N, C-alpha and C positions, 0 to 999 in steps of 0.2 A: 449428514444428511445433504446440507446446501454443497458439502465436498462430492456427494455423490450425482447430485442433480447438475452441477455444473459439469464434471466430467461428462456426462451422458448429454450434454447441450454442444460440448467441446470448447469451453472456456480457456480464457488467458488469464494468469495469474500474473497481476499489477501489484506492485510493491512502491509507493513512491519513496520509500525510505525513511527514517525517522529523522532526521532535521526539516525535511518539509513537513511531516506532522507537529513537528515543536516549533515550527514558525506559525501554523495555525492556531496551535493553541496560543501560545505568545499572542499573537493578536487579539485575540479572543478576551486574554487575560490582559493585556493590557487597556481595554477600553473601549477598543474597534467595535464591540457588540455587547458588550457587558461593562461593569463597573469595578470588577476587580483587576487587580495588577501584580504580575509576577516575573523575574527573571527567564529570560531565553533562555539561559544554563540551566535554570532550575525544571524548566517545563522538560527539555531535550533529556537530563536526565531521568525524569518522570517519564517520558514517551519510550524511551530505553530500557528503564528496568520493566515498563510494564510490556513490552515487547521479550524481554528475557523471561517472565514470568509465564505468556502466555503459550510461550515457545517450548517451553521446557516440564509445564505444566503436566502432571501422569494420565488426565483422561482427556482426550482428543486436544492434543497439543497442536499450533497453529502453526502448520509448516504447507510449503511448496508440494502438491501433490507431484507425485513424481513423471507425469505425462504433462504437466503443464508447462506453459511457455512463457518466461519471466521475462517481463518490461522493465528493467532498471531505468528510470526516468529520470534522476537526479541529475542528467546532464541535457536534457533533449528539451527544445520548446514545445509548445504545444502542438505545432503543425510538423514536426519532426514525431510525435506521439502518432498522432491519426497516421500518420502515412504509415508509420512500422504496423501500427494494428491494420490497417487497410490491406499492408502486405501480406500481413498472418492470416487474414480472414482471408483474402482470395485464393490462398495457396489450400488452406484447409477445404475451401468449398471444389474446387479443382483438383483436389486428390492429389 
C-alpha cells in the first residue's frame, strides 16, 4: 500500500546505503544514545544481512519501484542532496 501511495504522489526513492545506516546504529550502540556497545563491523554485517533478507523475502520484498528515481547519496553533502532533490522535483512538476 505504501508503495502505491508513494507512486501516486510521485515519490523519490532514497537509499542512504548500508554503511550509513551501520554508522547510525553503531553510534546508538556505542552509547551516544544508549548504554550498549557493539563493533562497527558487526553492525554493518547485521544491516547488510537485514537488507538481504528484506530484498529477497517471498512476500512483499523491499525493492525500488520501476518508475522510482534513485538518489545514491553515499558521497553527497546535504547541500548536494537538497540541490538534486530540488532539481528532480522541479522537473517533475514542470513536466
